[in-house]
C-alpha positions in Angstrom: -14.1 -36.4 -34.5 -14.4 -40.1 -35.3 -17.9 -41.5 -34.6 -16.5 -44.2 -32.3 -14.6 -41.7 -30.2 -17.6 -39.4 -30.2 -19.8 -42.2 -28.9 -17.3 -43.0 -26.1 -17.1 -39.4 -25.0 -20.9 -39.1 -25.1 -21.2 -42.2 -22.9 -18.6 -40.8 -20.4 -20.6 -37.6 -20.2 -23.8 -39.5 -19.4 -22.1 -41.5 -16.7 -20.4 -38.5 -15.1 -23.7 -36.6 -15.1 -25.4 -39.5 -13.4 -22.7 -39.9 -10.8 -22.7 -36.2 -10.0 -26.5 -36.2 -9.4 -26.5 -39.5 -7.4 -24.9 -39.6 -4.0 -22.8 -42.7 -3.1 -24.7 -45.5 -1.4 -22.7 -44.9 1.8 -23.3 -41.1 1.9 -24.6 -39.8 5.2 -25.9 -36.3 5.9 -24.8 -36.7 9.5 -21.0 -36.1 9.7 -19.1 -37.1 12.9 -18.9 -34.5 15.6 -15.6 -33.8 17.2 -16.4 -33.2 20.9 -14.1 -32.4 23.8 -14.2 -31.7 27.5 -11.4 -29.4 28.6 -10.6 -28.1 32.1 -8.8 -24.8 31.2 -7.2 -24.2 34.6 -8.4 -20.8 36.0 -6.2 -17.8 35.4 -3.8 -17.5 38.4 -0.8 -15.2 38.3 0.8 -17.5 40.9 1.0 -20.2 38.2 4.0 -18.2 36.9 5.0 -19.7 33.5 1.8 -21.7 33.5 -0.4 -18.7 33.9 -3.1 -18.2 31.3 -1.3 -15.5 29.4 1.4 -18.0 28.5 -1.1 -20.7 27.6 -3.9 -19.0 25.7 -2.3 -19.4 22.3 -1.6 -23.1 22.9 -5.2 -23.7 23.9 -6.5 -21.9 20.8 -4.1 -23.7 18.5 -5.1 -27.1 19.9 -8.8 -26.4 19.5 -8.3 -25.3 15.9 -5.8 -28.0 14.9 -8.1 -30.8 16.1 -11.1 -29.0 14.5 -13.3 -29.4 17.5 -17.0 -28.9 16.9 -18.0 -28.9 20.6 -16.0 -28.0 23.7 -17.2 -28.2 27.2 -14.9 -26.1 29.3 -14.4 -26.0 33.1 -12.7 -23.5 35.4 -12.5 -20.7 32.9 -12.9 -17.2 34.3 -14.6 -14.6 32.3 -11.4 -13.1 30.9 -10.4 -16.6 29.6 -13.9 -17.2 28.2 -13.7 -13.9 26.4 -10.3 -14.7 25.1 -11.6 -17.9 23.5 -14.5 -16.0 22.1 -12.0 -14.1 20.0 -12.0 -17.3 17.8 -14.8 -16.1 15.5 -15.7 -19.6 14.3 -17.1 -20.4 17.8 -20.0 -19.2 19.8 -20.5 -19.8 23.6 -23.1 -20.4 26.2 -22.7 -20.6 30.0 -22.7 -18.2 32.9 -20.4 -17.8 35.9 -21.1 -19.9 38.9 -20.8 -17.2 41.6 -23.6 -14.9 40.5 -25.2 -16.5 37.5 -23.6 -13.7 35.3 -19.9 -13.3 34.8 -18.4 -13.9 38.2 -16.5 -17.0 39.1 -15.6 -20.1 37.1 -17.7 -21.2 34.1 -18.6 -24.6 32.7 -19.1 -23.0 29.3 -19.9 -24.7 26.0 -18.3 -23.6 22.8 -19.8 -24.7 19.5 -18.8 -24.2 15.9 -21.1 -21.5 14.4 -21.0 -22.8 10.9 -22.2 -26.2 12.0 -24.7 -25.7 14.8 -27.7 -23.5 15.5 -28.5 -22.8 19.1 -32.1 -23.8 20.0 -32.0 -23.2 23.8 -29.5 -23.0 26.6 -29.3 -22.5 30.4 -27.5 -23.3 33.6 -28.2 -24.9 36.9 -26.2 -25.3 40.2 -25.1 -28.5 41.7 -27.1 -28.1 44.9 -30.5 -28.7 46.5 -31.5 -25.4 45.0 -30.3 -25.8 41.4 -32.2 -22.8 40.1 -30.0 -20.2 41.8 -26.4 -19.7 42.7 -25.8 -22.0 45.7 -23.4 -24.4 47.3 -24.3 -28.0 47.4 -24.4 -30.6 50.3 -20.9 -31.0 51.9 -19.1 -28.7 49.4 -17.0 -26.3 51.5 -15.5 -23.7 49.3 -17.3 -23.4 46.0 -20.5 -23.1 44.2 -20.7 -25.5 41.3 -22.5 -25.0 38.0 -23.6 -27.0 34.9 -24.4 -25.4 31.6 -26.4 -26.9 28.8 -27.4 -26.3 25.2 -29.8 -27.8 22.7 -28.2 -27.5 19.3 -29.3 -28.3 15.7 -26.8 -29.6 13.2 -27.4 -27.3 10.2 -26.3 -29.9 7.6 -28.3 -32.9 8.8 -31.2 -31.2 10.7 -30.5 -33.5 13.7 -30.5 -32.0 17.2 -28.7 -32.9 20.4 -28.4 -31.8 24.0 -25.0 -30.9 25.3 -24.0 -30.5 29.0 -20.8 -29.2 30.6 -20.2 -29.7 34.3 -17.5 -29.5 37.0 -18.1 -31.6 40.2 -16.8 -30.5 43.6 -13.3 -31.5 44.5 -13.9 -31.9 48.3 -17.4 -32.9 49.1 -18.0 -36.7 48.9 -21.7 -36.3 49.3 -21.7 -33.4 46.9 -20.2 -35.5 44.1 -22.6 -38.4 44.7 -25.6 -36.1 44.8 -24.4 -34.1 41.8 -24.5 -37.2 39.6 -28.1 -37.9 40.7 -29.0 -34.3 39.9 -27.2 -34.3 36.6 -29.1 -37.4 35.5 -32.5 -35.9 36.5 -31.7 -32.6 34.8 -30.4 -34.2 31.6 -33.5 -36.4 31.3 -35.7 -33.3 31.6 -33.7 -30.7 29.6 -32.7 -33.0 26.7 -36.4 -33.3 25.7 -35.6 -36.8 24.4 -32.7 -35.7 22.2 -29.4 -37.5 22.1 -27.2 -36.4 25.0 -23.5 -35.5 25.2 -22.2 -34.8 28.7 -18.8 -33.2 29.0 -17.1 -32.7 32.3 -14.5 -32.7 35.0 -16.1 -35.0 37.6 -13.2 -35.0 40.1 -14.0 -38.7 40.4 -12.3 -41.9 39.3 -14.2 -44.7 37.6 -14.6 -46.8 40.8 -16.7 -44.1 42.6 -20.5 -44.3 43.1 -21.1 -41.2 41.1 -19.3 -42.5 38.0 -21.0 -45.8 38.4 -24.3 -44.0 38.4 -23.4 -42.0 35.3 -22.1 -45.1 33.5 -25.3 -47.0 34.3 -27.5 -44.4 32.6 -25.2 -43.3 29.8 -22.2 -44.7 28.0 -18.7 -43.8 29.0 -17.0 -42.8 25.7 -13.7 -44.4 26.6 -15.3 -47.9 27.1 -17.9 -47.4 24.4 -15.4 -46.3 21.7 -15.5 -48.5 18.5 -11.7 -48.2 18.2 -9.1 -48.6 21.0 -8.6 -45.5 23.2 -5.7 -43.3 22.3 -3.3 -41.5 24.7 -2.9 -41.9 28.5 -5.5 -43.2 30.8 -5.2 -40.3 33.2 -6.5 -36.8 32.4 -4.9 -34.6 35.1 -1.2 -33.7 34.6 -0.7 -30.9 37.2 1.5 -29.1 34.6 4.1 -31.9 35.0 5.5 -33.7 32.0 6.4 -36.7 34.1 3.0 -37.0 35.8 2.0 -40.7 36.1 -1.2 -40.1 34.2 -3.1 -43.1 35.6 -6.0 -41.4 37.2 -9.0 -40.5 35.1 -11.3 -37.7 36.3 -12.5 -36.1 33.1 -15.2 -37.8 31.0 -17.4 -37.7 28.0 -20.7 -39.5 28.5 -23.3 -40.1 25.7 -26.8 -41.6 25.5 -27.4 -44.8 23.5 -28.4 -42.8 20.4 -24.8 -41.6 20.1 -22.1 -43.8 18.7 -18.5 -43.2 19.8 -16.2 -43.8 16.8 -13.0 -42.7 18.5 -11.7 -41.6 21.9 -8.5 -39.9 22.9 -6.8 -38.1 25.7 -4.5 -35.5 24.1 -1.2 -34.9 25.7 -0.1 -32.2 23.3 2.6 -29.9 24.8 5.0 -27.3 23.5 8.5 -26.3 24.8 8.0 -28.5 27.9 4.7 -27.0 28.9 1.1 -28.3 28.7 -1.7 -26.0 27.6 -3.5 -26.8 30.9 -3.2 -28.9 34.0 -5.8 -31.2 32.5 -5.5 -33.0 29.2 -8.4 -32.5 26.8 -10.6 -35.6 26.3 -11.8 -35.9 22.8 -14.3 -38.2 21.1 -15.6 -38.5 17.6 -19.3 -39.0 17.8 -22.1 -39.9 15.4 -25.8 -39.5 16.0 -27.8 -42.6 15.1 
């Protein structure tokens, strides 16, 4: 080998070795988190072609295709929750609202096993007695539950507190009081960690409860660093021609969480939606 060529190859080897051992100046150990809130629609045979058995595969495909790291679900019954647990890459926390075990709808949290380690988790009811299964204020038909988890990102070592909740659909006082309760519980249970709150609030942005949530936390849609993608509305009622102008599902974050992107996903297959709600997705970064 000629000396000049040998010198050039030697220099290249030195440079490549240095680059391999030195991360780029922009490298960040904290990768963005793909978070979603998704009302699954409970499993009702009366939904006919929209019953869970016809939708399960679509929901799983959507979750996997969009590579979601965190999913706060609402309405899922235990059979639906166990179906989603068949995706081995995800773990789950959250109990049933009726008895604090498996009965009734869940506000479960699914998280990617490879990314997060569970530090703590629990549940509370949206009522004056949040420590036990109970109906709140002027709610007429249902107990309502919120589930939470403190998670550690295995790659970065950063931790966060995640909440999933479903507000009452009838009680005006219940929805207002639920927001106040959520804010108190999040302040206590987060232990100062960044907060991500995922939920079906059964409330439009002009209501007192959403105003209260937005005053304490950031609404991901309005806080997104890039323009929102998809429709404004989040409830489709299984109708492809739904007007989609009413927003009732939200992602709220504390100031320590940046929202890089926000979307309402209107994915559908063969003329059918995976649920009667669209999933709301945000790409988040912990500061």
